[in-house]
Structure formats: C-alpha cells, structure tokens
FINU-874446 format. One record per atom (N, C-alpha, C): residue in one letter; z, y, x. Coordinates in steps of 0.05 Angstrom, whole numbers, plus 5000, padded with zeros to 4 digits. Each point is the difference from the previous one (the first is absolute). Layout:
<rs>
AZYX;...
</rs>
This chain:
<rs>
M500049855010;M499750094991;M500350315015;N497350205006;N499750135025;N501050015024;L501049705008;L500750025021;L497449995023;E497549974994;E498350015023;E499750304997;N501350234994;N499950235000;N501950125008;V503049885019;V500550085017;V500349925031;E501150235008;E499849935031;E503149965014;Y500249775015;Y502249855003;Y499950205032;Y502749995012;Y500950115023;Y502249895011;N500049965025;N502249855018;N499749684979;V498349964995;V499549684991;V497949805010;G501649905014;G498749825021;G497849834993;A501249884968;A498949754987;A501150084967;V497849874976;V501349994979;V499549694994;E502349954994;E499649574996;E502049954972;A498949805005;A501549854972;A503550015003;V501250014989;V502950015000;V500349734973;P501749795012;P500049674976;P501550244977;G499149934972;G501750054979;G500350304998;F498450215017;F500850214998;F496850144998;G497849905006;G497050125002;G497749975024;P498450094993;P498350085023;P500350225017;N500550174991;N500450285015;N502150075011;G501849805027;G501550095009;G499250145014;L501750225013;L500450205026;L500649985028;M498549815013;M501649865028;M499850285025;R501750075015;R499350125027;R498749875014;V500449705008;V498249925013;V498249655000;P498350005000;P498249914986;P502349625006;E498749774980;E501949735004;E499449815029;P496650115016;P500449785014;P500450215022;V501150145004;V501950235025;V503649855000;R500450094966;R502049904996;R501249865002;N499049685000;N500349765002;N499849865033;S499150255023;S500250055026;S502850045012;L501050184986;L502150075012;L502449834987;N502650155014;N503249825002;N500149964961;N502049824997;N500349944979;N501350294983;R501850235006;R500650184985;R497750154996;A498250055021;A497850284989;A498349764982;R500349804989;R497249924988;R501150104978;F503150024988;F499150064972;F501150334994;V501150065034;V500050325004;V497950124991;A497049945018;A497650094995;A499050014972;M501549854978;M499150024978;M500950264990;D502750124998;D500450294998;D498050204988;S499950084983;S498750124993;S500650345009;V501850125019;V501450194991;V497550135022;G499550344983;G498650185008;G497449984988;C499049724996;C497449914991;C499650254970;E497550094994;E499250184981;E497949844978;A499850074984;A497250034976;A499850294998;R497750085005;R499650344989;R497949904982;F499550224985;F497250154991;F500150224985;V498050124982;V500450214989;V497850034974;T502750024981;T498250024972;T500750324983;D498149994981;D500550234988;D503049954973;A500249704993;A501049834977;A503650164997;P499750124984;P503250104988;P502249834996;N499349674999;N502049824997;N498749785019;I501249915012;I498449685022;I503249874994;E499149715003;E502449874997;E499349775019;V502449965016;V499749795030;V502149784987;Y498049825012;Y501249744996;Y500249835025;L503349885006;L500649975025;L501849725003;A500049865019;A502349855006;A501650025026;C501849855003;C501149995030;C501949804999;T499649805033;T501849814999;T502950225004;K502149795006;K503050135013;K499950125024;P500550215012;P500750155021;P502049915013;E500449925023;E501249855016;E502550115000;F501750304991;F501950075006;F500950164971;A498550024988;A500750064976;A498749844966;D501750154981;D499549904963;D496850095001;M499550175003;M497950154986;M497250175018;G498149904995;G497750115023;G500750334989;E497650075015;E499150365001;E498050034997;M498050304985;M497449995000;M501850254999;R498550255010;R499450195008;R497250244991;V500250144977;V497250124996;V499950185015;Y498350115007;Y499750325015;Y497050084989;R499550164989;R498350224998;R498550145024;G498349985014;G499850175022;G501849925024;N501150165008;N502450075023;N502449954978;F500750014979;F502250054983;F501349754993;L502449905018;L501749854968;L499750034981;Y499149874972;Y499649984979;Y502949884974;Q499049775010;Q502749844987;Q500749765017;S503449904993;S499149675024;S501649844971;H498349715005;H500349854979;H501949745011;P502049834999;P501049834997;P498249794986;I499549805023;I497949774986;I501749744995;E500849854981;E501149914996;E498149665015;P501149825012;P498449775012;P500049814979;G498449815009;G499049834988;G498550004968;R499350214992;R498850104975;R497450174996;L499750054988;L497750214998;L501550264989;N498850195014;N501650254993;N497450224995;S500150214984;S498650194983;S501450264997;I497650185012;I501750235000;I497450184994;R501350244993;R497350184988;R500350235021;L497650135014;L501050205009;L497850204989;V501750295000;V498350194990;V500950315017;P497250144998;P499750185016;P501450235008;P501650105027;P502350094988;P499250294997;E501750194975;E498550214994;E499850225016;A502449985026;A500650185011;A498050165024;F498449744997;F497650105022;F497550134984;Q500150074975;Q498750134985;Q500350325023;A502750124994;A499850215004;A500350115035;A500349735019;A500850105027;A497250045003;S500050205025;S498050075025;S498049745006;R497849984994;R498349755012;R499850035025;E500350175026;E500649985021;E502449825008;T501850154983;T501850025014;T502049584989;I498549924983;I500249664986;I498249975016;N498449945011;N497049915022;N500850025027;D502550155006;D500850045028;D500749815017;G500249754998;G501749755013;G499149815004;G497249985003;G498449805016;G498049894965;F501349974983;F498549844974;F500150204977;S497649994994;S499350044971;S501349994976;S500750234996;S502949974967;S498849804980;E497449975002;E498649834981;E500449655005;V500849985022;V500849755007;V502149774990;W499849944974;W503149754998;W500349935025;R502249925015;R500249775010;R503749855000;L498949754987;L501449804999;L501649875023;V502850085006;V500449885028;V502549855000;F499849745013;F502449845001;F502049945025;N502150024983;N502549985021;N500949695013;R500650075019;R501249665015;R501149804983;G499449795019;G501949764982;G498449824986;A497950034984;A499249874985;A497049915003;T498149884994;T497150005000;T499350124964;F499050175001;F498950104976;F497049894992;V500449934973;V497349994989;V498850124981;L497950135001;L498850184982;L498149924976;H500450054975;H499749704988;H496050254986;G501350244990;G497450175004;G500850294980;L498250145006;L500750304982;L498850034979;D500250094979;D499250084977;D499550244992;T497250155010;T500350344986;T498950044972;H499549824989;H499549994968;H497450175000;G497749945024;G497249994992;G499350265009;Y502650185029;Y498250165013;Y499949825028;E498350215000;E498449865038;E502850075015;I499749815028;I500949885019;I498949995022;R501150175026;R498849925017;R501050035028;P499349835025;P502050145020;P500250175013;P502050185019;P499650215009;P498150065023;R497850214995;R499049975025;R500350175027;V499450045022;V500450025022;V501750225008;D498950264984;D500950234997;D502850044983;E500249784986;E503250064984;E502049845012;K499649945024;K501949855020;K500950085027;P502249915012;P499850165032;P499049895016;E498450095027;E498750055015;E500249655011;R502550085010;R501349785024;R501649804992;N499649725012;N500849854995;N501749805014;W503350065000;W500749855020;W501749694999;L499749875008;L502049835011;L502949895003;A501749894989;A501749975013;A501549724995;Y500849855029;Y500149725000;Y504150075016;G500849804994;G502250015012;G503249834971;S501950015010;S501849834985;S500950154973;S502049864991;S501350084981;S500850334993;I499950135024;I500750294997;I497750144994;T496249835003;T499250075004;T499749924958;N499949824998;N499149824981;N500850234975;S503650045001;S500950154989;S499149984970;N499950284987;N500450044976;N497950304998;L498950024972;L497950264998;L501550275012;D503049975007;D501450195013;D500749945024;G498349845011;G500949985031;G498450185015;Y500949985026;Y497750265022;Y497849974997;A498449775001;A497549984997;A498950214985;H501049954964;H498750134987;H500750264999;I502350115004;I500950265011;I498450115018;A499249935017;A497950055020;A497550034997;A499149824977;A496650004993;A500750284989;R501950014978;R499850244985;R500550275011;R501450075022;R500150155019;R497450105011;L498949785009;L497150065005;L497849984986;R500849914983;R497250084973;R497649705009;V501149905006;V497749745006;V501049684985;Q499149755006;Q501149754972;Q500349975023;V502949774994;V500149785014;V499849704986;Q498749855028;Q500349674998;Q502149925007;N502449984985;N502949935004;N499649595010;K499649925027;K500449654993;K502250035016;G502350074995;G502349995017;G500049664998;L502149875006;L501449724998;L501849954999;S501250084977;S504250005009;S500449755000;G501349975028;G502349865007;G497449665014;A497550145009;A498749865002;A497350095028;C500250124996;C497850285024;C500349775032;H498749844997;H499949835026;H497450075009;I497850125006;I498150155012;I498149695003;E499149874978;E498349815004;E497749985005;K497549865024;K497850035004;K498550064979;E500949864972;E498450074977;E499750264977;M502250045013;M501350264981;M498150185016;V501150005024;V498150275015;V497650064995;D498449765009;D497450054992;D498650024962;Y502050004990;Y500649994969;Y499350324999;L502550195016;L500450264988;L497550135016;V498949945025;V498950075017;V496650014981;D499549774996;D497849954989;D498250064985;D502949944980;D499749974966;D499850204982;C502450215013;C501150234987;C499250225017;Q499050184969;Q498150285011;Q502750215002;W499850095026;W502150205005;W499950195024;D500250285003;D499850185015;D501550065019;V502149964996;V502550025023;V502949704998;A501449995013;A501749655003;A501850125005;T501949884991;T503849995011;T500349694995;C500249865026;C501449765007;C502849985005;E502650024985;E502450005005;E501049645008;L500949985025;L500449745005;L501949935019;G501149754997;G502449925016;G503549844988;V500050144979;V502550054984;V499849724986;N498149864981;N500049734988;N500049805019;M499650085027;M499949775017;M501449855021;R502350235003;R501749975018;R501949794986;G500349814986;G502049814989;G497949715011;C498050055000;C497749775004;C498149965027;F499850175014;F497750075015;F501550025032;T499049925024;T501250035019;T498750285014;P500650185013;P498450215011;P497349845011;E499649925009;E497949825008;E497549984973;E501149924979;E498849914982;E499050334978;F501550135010;F500050264980;F497250165024;E500349955016;E498250255019;E497049854989;A499249745005;A498249935004;A498750044975;R502049984976;R499050064968;R498650414995;A501950015019;A499650284999;A498950185010;S499249785030;S497450095016;S497249914983;Y499349854981;Y498149984988;Y499350174977;L502650084991;L499450204983;L499350275009;I501150145019;I499450155011;I497149965012;D499149815017;D497650035008;D497850094970;R500049774978;R498850064976;R500050244993;F501750114989;F499950194992;F498750345020;A501349985030;A498850185016;A496349964999;A499849724993;A496650025007;A498350144972;T501950054993;T498550174967;T498650285005;G501850155020;G499750245003;G502150154990;K499149964979;K502550154967;K503150055013;P500850204997;P503450105016;P501849814974;V502149895020;V501449774994;V502950095021;L502349974980;L502850095000;L501549665012;I501749945015;I500749865008;I502850065006;I501949824975;I503050224990;I500749705017;S503050185014;S501449725006;S501849964984;V502849865000;V502049914988;V501250294991;F500450044975;F502050234993;F503049925005;P501350135007;P502750065003;P501149904981;N502349835004;N501549804981;N502449975011;G501949834986;G502249915004;G500849835027;R496549955008;R500749735020;R498350185031;T498950195000;T498950215009;T501750005032;P498549895026;P501450105014;P501050335007;G502550035010;G501150185002;G501450084977;L499549914976;L501050114971;L502049734990;T499849715003;T502049865001;T502150045022;A502449834972;A502449965020;A500349785014;E498449804992;E499049605004;E497749945003;P499650045024;P496750035014;P499449684983;N498249904997;N499449735002;N497749925000;L498349744989;L497949895013;L497650254989;A500950024972;A498350154993;A499250385005;T502750025015;T499450275013;T498449915025;L500649755009;L498650055031;L496149914993;R500149914988;R496749924986;R498850334994;E502450154976;E498850304997;E499250105023;E501650045018;E498950225027;E499349855016;A498949705004;A497349805014;A497450074979;F500750034980;F497250114981;F499350314998;N501550175002;N499850225004;N498550035025;A501349885020;A499150075020;A496449885016;S499149784980;S498449855001;S496950164987;I501750084979;I497750234992;I499150345007;A502050055014;A499950255022;A497749925019;S500949675007;S497849935031;S498450034987;L500049874976;L496149904993;L498350244993;V501050244983;V498950144993;V499250125031;Q501550085014;Q500550155023;Q497149935021;A500649684998;A497849855012;A497250034996;K499449914975;K497750154978;K498850175015;Q500150234999;Q499350275007;Q497650074980;A501049934980;A498450144971;A500650304991;A497150094998;A500850264990;A499950064975;N500249774977;N500549924978;N502549874988;L501849925021;L502249944999;L503050105012;H501449974987;H502450194997;H502449825000;L502450105015;L502749964989;L502650104991;L501249934975;L501750114978;L502949834998;E501050215025;E502849794996;E501050054976;G501549734995;G501250024965;G502150305000;R501250065022;R502650164993;R498650275003;E497550045001;E499250274997;E498750064961;V499749724999;V500049954963;V502250064984;L502249815007;L502650034989;L502450165017;D499350195010;D501450145017;D502950084987;D500549994979;D503149904990;D500549774995;F503249945016;F500149654984;F501550104988;T500750094977;T501350044983;T498049954964;G497849975031;G497849994965;G499749664994;L502049845012;L499749714993;L502549954980;S498949874981;S501449894985;S502449785016;G502249894976;G501549905008;G500449695019;D497349934999;D499749795022;D499550095024;L499050305008;L500050065020;L497149955013;L498049854975;L497349865017;L497850194981;H500550014969;H498950134991;H500250304988;P497650105003;P500750384997;P501650034975;S500650194986;S501250094971;S497750164996;A499650134971;A498050114992;A500450225012;Y502150155016;Y499450245022;Y498449975021;G501249765012;G498549855030;G498249994984;H498949864985;H496849974997;H498350355003;A501050134974;A499450295000;A499350225034;I502149915022;I500450065017;I497549925022;M500349684989;M497049915014;M497750084995;G499050044978;G498250044989;G499450265008;V501450234995;V499950205014;V497950105029;N503549875016;N498949955029;N497749895013;L498549724976;L498649875018;L497350214988;A499750094973;A497150164998;A499950165015;E501850215018;E499650155023;E500049905027;R499949704997;R497949975019;R497249884991;L500149834985;L497649994991;L497350155000;R502250264985;R497650254990;R497950045022;S500849955027;S498850175027;S498149765005;L500049814991;L497149775004;L499049924974;I500050134977;I498450024979;I498850214997;
</rs>
C-alpha cells in the first residue's frame, strides 16, 4: 500500500519477518549479519535510525506498522518528523498491528518558508524514524487517493555520514551520532552494534563497499576489551583502517571514550584497563603509519570531555553526555565536510 513510493534511509535491506510481514527494516543485510558474532547477528536487525520518507498533499495519512519486542523496553517508538522538525512520538506495541493517523501540522502554514526549510530537509517531507531495540515492519501507508512520492534530492541534506561503533554509537535517536547529524544538517547512517562491534572483515567490507557515504566515523575498541588480545584487535583494526583509507573519503577513527576502566581514571586497573590502553595505542600507531590525508585520529576524550557525562554504570553516556559528545563531534566533523 504505497510503499513503492517511499524512500528508505539507513536501511541495509527490507526483509520478511516471520509472523510480522515482508517489510522488515534491517540496518544490515542477512548475509552480512550471519557472518558476524552471535550478538551482532540480531543487533544488526535493530531498526534504530531507519527512516521511511515520502511527500504527499494528503490531509490525512494512515500508517500501518508493527515491531518486535525491544531488547530493553516494553514498547517500540516511532518518531514522526516533518522536514527538520520533530512533530510527534508514538509508542508502538510489539507483536501487533499498530495504526496511526498523521495530519499535517497547522503551524507550518504560518511559518516563514525560509525558516522551516533551513535545516537540510524540505518541510514537505514526512519522515517516519524508528528508535532503538526492535525490528520495525512497515505494512502500508494510505493517503486516501492522494498522490505520494519519495523526496527529491534537493529536498534532503546533501551529505551522508556513516557511523560505526559500539552501543554508544548504536544508542538511540537522542544519541551523540544523531545529535551531531542535526547540528551539521547531514544524514547519518547508524551502523553501531551494541555490545558487538568486533570489526569483522565482512562488516568492514559491507560498510566500505555497500553503504553510500561522504564521511565516516569508526568508534573502536570498547566491545573488544573482554575477548580479544591486543594483537587480535590490531589485526582487525588494521584491516578496517586500510579499507577506509583507500576510499579517499574523510574518515575519523575514534579511540575508546573515557569510562570507569580507562587508564588514569580507574582506581583498580584490570584486564579491560590494560587492553583499552593497548587498543588506543594501536589505533594511534596505525593511523600515523598509514599517512593518508583522508584519515584522521580523534581521541575519545576529545568527544566526551566531561566524565560526569557518563551514566551510573560509568560506561554509557547519559542524555547530557550524548549532548556534549554530539556537539563536540560535530565541530570536529565540520572541517571535514
């Protein structure tokens, strides 16, 4: 129902989900997912940051969708944007068909066209954006006979940013990657893998060869402290750096963000502390040795520059932490794009 006229973004594949329907929005295609570590195989099905975009003059739009049970929540969430502006947030009950009616925001009729179109997206573009934790399945859009089309190139931001990393990147729609993208007025493909960023060759090849991007960030190391030696980490990081450097496009390699086990910040260093120190040293050495003009090192402490931006687990940023990280990273990326 009108889905052939919708544009998907940050969607690596549209796949059938048993019992839910044929239009599951996956960030990473099944052949790539199934070559990764066990956790990544299902985390890569998370629809976080996936978008369905369209333009229509319809005064009433029916959206039909479902989602699987989120990993860490009871409900899924869909946010509705009109252009650059968050218009509505809707809880989505897992395991059943949800229907939502959209009506164009009246306030847009009184606003300056220049003002509401000055953020990357045209104010005519409807954007259904899905939050973290669940696979969303879009069943259809009913515009009650009004025409519907995907947005034109001039109705979207010009630049595409690819973000790879741990749960800190995977995060949610209020995470640092999405904040930085808003700040920069670019589109972001969130390919973070919560607890599962292990830099597999297959994932690296997918990011480099199959994703469309103008600038990339790779946040590396924190998910590998518990199960990889420094030598194993360096081998995988070296492959990633070689492949990304060869593209000639701007790439930021980000070391581990400050956390409760970071050298110099922890009261009781352990194996994770030692490995984090070794991983960060490897990243710096590999970037320096590559001598590629498009390759840049960014230390995690430059992004998270306030340790109190962490939540109580002293690993994941709080809302405040993600906010300052997004602003800091945007300033660094600005010079590259």
